[in-house]
C-alpha positions as CSV (number, residue, x, y, z in Angstrom):
1,X,0.0,0.0,0.0
2,X,1.2,3.5,-0.8
3,X,-0.2,6.8,0.2
4,X,2.1,9.7,-0.7
5,X,1.3,13.2,-1.9
6,X,3.8,15.8,-3.3
7,X,2.6,19.3,-3.9
8,X,4.1,22.7,-4.9
9,X,1.9,25.7,-4.5
10,X,1.3,29.0,-2.7
11,X,-0.4,29.5,0.7
12,X,-3.8,31.1,0.3
13,X,-3.7,32.6,3.8
14,X,-1.3,32.8,6.8
15,X,-0.9,29.5,8.6
16,X,-3.1,29.0,11.7
17,X,-1.0,27.7,14.6
18,X,-2.7,26.0,17.6
19,X,-1.8,23.7,20.3
20,X,-3.5,20.5,21.5
21,X,-4.5,20.1,25.1
22,X,-1.3,18.2,25.6
23,X,0.8,21.0,24.1
24,X,1.5,19.6,20.7
25,X,1.7,22.2,17.9
26,X,-0.6,21.8,14.9
27,X,-0.7,24.2,11.9
28,X,-3.4,24.3,9.2
29,X,-3.1,26.1,5.9
30,X,-4.3,25.8,2.3
31,X,-2.1,25.5,-0.7
32,X,-3.2,26.7,-4.1
33,X,-1.9,24.4,-6.9
34,X,-2.5,25.2,-10.6
35,X,-3.6,22.3,-12.9
36,X,-1.4,21.5,-15.9
37,X,-4.2,21.9,-18.4
38,X,-6.6,24.7,-19.3
39,X,-10.4,24.6,-19.4
40,X,-12.6,25.3,-22.4
41,X,-12.1,29.1,-21.9
42,X,-8.3,28.7,-22.0
43,X,-7.9,29.4,-18.3
44,X,-6.0,27.3,-15.8
45,X,-8.0,26.0,-12.9
46,X,-6.6,25.9,-9.4
47,X,-7.1,23.3,-6.6
48,X,-7.1,24.6,-3.0
49,X,-5.8,21.8,-0.9
50,X,-6.0,21.8,2.9
51,X,-2.7,20.9,4.7
52,X,-2.0,20.0,8.3
53,X,1.5,19.9,9.9
54,X,2.4,18.8,13.4
55,X,5.0,19.5,16.1
56,X,8.3,21.4,15.1
57,X,7.3,21.4,11.5
58,X,4.0,23.1,12.5
59,X,5.9,25.8,14.4
60,X,8.3,26.4,11.5
61,X,5.5,26.7,9.0
62,X,3.8,29.2,11.2
63,X,7.0,31.2,11.8
64,X,8.5,31.2,8.3
65,X,5.6,31.2,5.8
66,X,2.9,33.7,5.1
67,X,0.0,34.1,2.6
68,X,1.5,33.9,-0.9
69,X,4.6,31.9,0.2
70,X,5.7,29.2,-2.3
71,X,6.2,25.8,-0.6
72,X,6.9,22.3,-1.7
73,X,5.5,19.6,0.6
74,X,5.3,15.9,0.9
75,X,2.9,13.9,3.1
76,X,0.0,11.6,3.0
77,X,-3.7,12.0,2.1
78,X,-6.0,11.6,5.1
79,X,-9.8,11.3,5.0
80,X,-11.6,11.6,8.3
81,X,-15.1,12.2,9.6
82,X,-16.7,13.9,12.6
83,X,-20.1,14.7,13.8
84,X,-21.1,18.4,13.6
85,X,-23.3,20.3,16.1
86,X,-26.4,19.3,14.1
87,X,-25.6,15.6,14.5
88,X,-24.6,15.1,10.8
89,X,-21.5,13.3,9.8
90,X,-19.0,15.6,8.0
91,X,-16.2,14.1,5.8
92,X,-13.0,16.0,5.2
93,X,-9.9,15.3,3.1
94,X,-6.5,16.9,3.9
95,X,-2.8,16.3,3.4
96,X,-0.9,15.6,6.5
97,X,2.6,16.9,5.6
98,X,5.7,15.4,7.1
99,X,8.1,17.6,5.0
100,X,7.6,21.2,3.9
101,X,10.3,23.1,1.9
102,X,10.3,26.9,1.7
103,X,10.9,27.6,-2.0
104,X,11.6,31.3,-1.9
105,X,14.4,33.5,-0.6
106,X,14.2,34.5,3.0
107,X,13.8,38.2,2.3
108,X,11.0,38.0,-0.2
109,X,8.3,40.6,0.1
110,X,5.0,38.7,0.5
111,X,1.5,40.1,1.1
112,X,2.8,43.7,1.6
113,X,5.2,42.8,4.4
114,X,8.9,42.4,4.6
115,X,9.7,38.9,6.0
116,X,12.8,39.0,8.2
117,X,13.3,35.3,8.9
118,X,16.8,35.7,10.3
119,X,15.4,37.5,13.4
120,X,12.2,35.3,13.6
121,X,9.6,38.0,13.2
122,X,7.9,40.1,10.5
123,X,9.1,43.7,10.4
124,X,5.9,45.7,9.5
125,X,7.0,49.3,9.9
126,X,5.7,51.6,7.1
127,X,9.3,52.0,5.7
128,X,9.7,48.3,5.1
129,X,6.7,48.2,2.8
130,X,8.7,50.3,0.3
131,X,12.2,48.9,0.8
132,X,13.5,45.4,0.0
133,X,16.7,44.4,1.8
134,X,19.4,42.8,-0.4
135,X,19.9,39.1,-0.3
136,X,23.4,38.0,0.7
137,X,24.3,36.0,-2.4
138,X,28.0,35.7,-3.0
139,X,27.3,34.7,-6.6
140,X,25.0,37.6,-7.4
141,X,26.3,39.9,-10.1
142,X,26.9,43.5,-9.1
143,X,27.6,44.6,-12.7
144,X,31.3,44.7,-12.3
145,X,33.7,42.7,-14.4
146,X,35.5,39.9,-12.6
147,X,39.2,39.8,-13.0
148,X,40.4,36.2,-12.9
149,X,43.8,35.1,-14.3
150,X,44.4,31.7,-15.8
151,X,46.5,30.8,-12.8
152,X,43.5,31.0,-10.6
153,X,41.5,28.4,-12.5
154,X,41.7,24.8,-11.2
155,X,41.7,23.3,-14.7
C-alpha cells in the first residue's frame, strides 16, 4: 500500500498555529496548486488543498511562511469524519505533511510585508513596505567585471 502526496503551491492565507490540550503544535493552511491543463475558456484551474502539519514542522511553517509563500510539501492523504453540532457526519480530506520546503528566498516581500526570517519576526513598519533588503548572495552579479587570471583556474 502506498499513500504519498507531493505538492508545490502557494499559501492562500497565513498558517493557523494552535496547540492541542497536551501541548503539541498543529498548523493548518491551504495550498493553491494550478492544474497543468486549461479549461474550455483557455484558463488554468486551481485546486485549493488543505494541509496539516504537526510539532516542530508546524511551528516552523507558522513562523516562516505567510500568505503567498511558495512551498513544496510531501505527506499523506487523510480522509476523516466527525459529527457536527447538528448531528450530521461531515467528511473532510486533507494532506498531513511530514516535510515542507520553503521555496523562496528568506527576504521575499509577501503580502505587503517584509519577511525577516533571520530574526524570527515580521518587520511591519511603514518604511519596510517600500524597501526590500538585499539578499546576501556571493554569486550575485553587481555589474562589475570579474578579474580572474588563468593561474586562478583549477583546470
